[in-house]
N, C-alpha and C positions, 0 to 999 in steps of 0.2 A: 504494499499500500504506500503510495507516494503522497507528498504534500500533506503531512499530518496537521491536524488542527492543534495549534499550540494552546488554545484557550485565550481568554481575555480576563481583564480585571472584572470583578463582580459589578454588573450594571443593573441594579434593581429597577431603574427607570424603564428598562425594556419589558418588565413584567408587571409593573405596579398598576397599570390600568387595563390589563388584559381582560377581555370578555369574549367568550366563544359562544356564538349563536348556535346552540344545539339543534333547534329545528331546521336551520339552514344546512347544517352538516348532515343531518339525517336525510333531508331531501336529496342532497347531493349523492349520498350513499345509495338511496333508492334508484337513482338514475344509473349508478354504477352497476347495480344488480341486473339492470335491463340491457346492458351491453351484450351484443351478439358475440357468441364464442367463435373464435377463428376455427377453421376447418382445414383438413387436408395437409399439404406440405407446410402451410403457415402455422398450423397447430403444432406440427412436429418441431418446427424451428423454435417456436416459443417454449416448448417443453424442454428442448435441449438447452436453451438458455437458462431455464429455471434450474436444471440439474447443476449447472456450473455455479449457481448461487446458493446451493443448499449447504447449510452447516449440518452435516449428518451427525445425529446426536444419540447418545445413550446416557441416560442419567437415572439409573435404577440402583436400588440398594443391593441387588444381587448381581451387579456387573462383575465380571471376572476377566482375567487376561485373555481367555479364549474368545469371549464374545466381543471384546474390544478388537482383537485380531480380525475377527469376522467382519466387524464394522469397517475396519481399515481396508480390507480386501474389496468390500463393496464400494467404498469411497473411491478407490482407484479404478474399479470396473463397474461404474454405476448402471450402465446399459449393456445388455448382451452384445458381444462382438458382431454376431451375424446381423443383428438389427441395425447396428451402426453402419455396417458394410452396405446394407440395402439402401441406406440413406446417403451413402457416400461420405460418411462422417467418421469412419473408423480410424483415420490418420490425423484427426484434429486434436488429439490429446484431451478428450473430454473427461473431466473428473469433477467431483463435487468441490465446493468452495473451501470447506474445512471439515475436520472431524472434531466434535465437541464432547468432552468427557469430564468427570470429576477429577480434582487434583490427584487423587490416589491412583488414577488410571492413566495419567499423562505419560509416564515412562513407558507403559505398555504400548500406547499409540505411537509415540515417537520411535521406539525401537522397531515396531512392526513396519512403519512406513519407511524407515531408513533401510531395513533389510530388503524392502520391495523397490528400493531406489526411486522413491516417490517423494516429491517435495510439497505434498498437500500440507497446509498449515494445521497445527494441532491447537485447538482452543480449549480452555479450561474455565468452567464456572468457578467463582470464588467470592470472597467477601461475605460469607454467611449465607450463601445460596441454600434454599430459595427464600427464606423468611427475612433475611437481613438483620435478625435479632441476635446479633453477635457483637461483642465489644470491638471498638475500632482497632485496637491493637491486634486482636486475633484476626480481623479481616486483612490487615496489612501483611501479617505474617503468612497467612494462607496464600495471598497473591504472590508474595516473594517466593514461596516454596513452589508454586505452580510454574513460575518462570524458571526457577532453578531446575525443575524436572524436565524442562524443554518446551513448555507452551509458548507459542509466539502470539497468541491472542488470548485475552482474558475477558470473560463476561462477568462483570461485577453486578451486584444488585444493591439498590439504594435502600436506605432506611425510610420506609414509607411514612413513619411517624413524623419525620422532619417536614415532609410535604403537608401532611394533614394538619399540622400545627403552625404552618407558615414560617418555619425556621430556615429561611432561604440561605442565610449566611453560613449556618452550620452544614447544610446540605452541600453548598459550594465547597466548603473546606474539606469535607469528608471525601468528595469525589476528587478534588485536587490531590489529596494525599494518596488516594488509590492510584491515580494516574502516575504519580511519582514512583510508587512501589512497582508499577508495571515496567518501568524502564523503557526498553526498546519494544517490548510487547505492545501490540495495539489493544486498546481498551474499548469494549462495548459495554455501555451502561444500561442495565435493565431497569426500567421504570416501574414494572409491575402495575400497569395502568388500571387493571381491574380493581385495584385496591387504593386508588388515589382520590376517589370521591366525585370528581367532576372533570369535564373536558378542559376547563380552565386550568385546573391543577396539572393536567397532562401537558398542556402547552408550557406552563411555567417551569415544571420539572425538566422538560425537554431543553428549554433555553438555559437553565442553570447547569445542566449536565454538559452542554456544549461549551458554555463559558468556562467550565472547569477543565476542559481539555479532552472530552470524550471523542474517540475516533468514530464511534457509532452510537446511536441511541436505539434501544431495543424495547419492544412492547412489553414482553412478559417472560416469566420463568417457565411457563408451561404448567405450573403447579397451581395457579390460581383458578378460581371458579370461572372467571371470564378472562380470556387471553387475548390473542390478536383479533381485533375487530376493525372493520373498515372505517367507522367514525374516528376511532383512535388513530388509525393510520393516517387519515387525512389531516388531523390536527398536528400530529408529529411531523409530517412532511411539510406542512405550512411553516412550522417552527424552523425546520432545517433550511427552508428557502429564505426565511427572514434572516437567519443567522448568516447565511451565505451573502445576502445583500449587504449586511452590516459589516462583515469582516473579510469577505473574499475567500473564506475557507469552506470547503465542502465536507460535510459530515455524513457518514453512511447511515442507512436505515435498515433495521432488521425486525420484521414481524416474526413472532414465534409463539407456538402453542395453538393447537387445534387446527393447524393447516394440514389437511390430510388428502385432498383431492387435486388432481391435475387442473381441473377447472378453477379452483381457488388460487392455485399458484399463478395461472395465467392472468387472473383478475388482479392479483397483487402486482405483477409485472406491468400490466397496462395502466394501473393506477399510478405507479411510480413514474412511468413515462409521461403521463398527463400532468402530474403535480410537479415533478422535478426535472424531467427531460431525459433524453436518451443517454446522456453522459452518466446518469446514475445507474444505468442497467449493466453494471459490471460487478464482479465479485468484490472489487475494491470499495464499492459504495452501496451495494445491496446484497443482503443475505436473507435466506429463508431458514428459520430454525425449525427443524422437523425431524421426526424419527420414522414415521410411516409414509410420508409423502412420496418418497422415491419409488416405493413399490407401485403406487397407483400410476405415476408417470410412466414407469416402464411398461405397465399393462396397456396404457393408451398408445404408446409407441409400437408395441407388439401388434395391437389391433390395426394401427395405421399401415404397418408393413404387410401383415398377413391377411387381414380382413376378418379375423376372428380373435376372440379373447383367449389368453393362455390358460391351459390347465394348471392346476396348482403346482405340479412338479416342474413345469417348464420355466419358471422363474424362481428357482429354489433359493437364490440368495437375496431375493427382494425383502 
């Protein structure tokens, strides 16, 4: 990722009079849902673009070295080789955007990808994921350990209580310290938008996170009751656009949690294109956090190539 966002001084004036017109956002989202789905080769092209932006994720209590190795194999070979050949895309080096795991599994992922001679980034959640209810000192230590183990991207989670109580200076300082702990590793800041209370708080938290030096802002941990939604996505992308206009720095966007279908992935891509422009449609500025999405995308590509949906054993690694 080039041209990192260095952050700015805390500018509370940017958020002091923020008001989000929720009915207008909802109406806009309803129009989004009516967009016609692309078909044929265009659909295949959008789906392959989505694959390259996926943070392929496993964040389970029963994760083991073996299933992380399996995840890494799928990350390197996200779509069956014969399907890519049928689309004349077998020599384009298509992989997912990153592999995302817990800190304790970072070494497993790094070693597996190194053995496979693959340079897919390894991302680690940290900073008290998913609740954020961890002392700051422990958060910073966890970040530093994840980087030490080999993670090149860190997905931190904010303390939602700081947003809900309007402690914007404290939130800014916490994220700045997390950014410093990341060092050269790129930082994605998870806002856990389903727990922030309002779209206005989502916008304010987005701006504070970018001022504090976040390379990406991310919707959710995937563990909340409400995860990535289109209204939240619109508000976060409008904040990204405003920050870019104010500073000249591009910050990435990552919806995560509950994104399971190829159709949803395409809608997110089209929404990013409309709100931020085609320059954001790269793994450097857009990621999809998902664990099961890739399986549905591969099924849709299989159908596009063969005219029928696969039997269960035909996509065994999905």
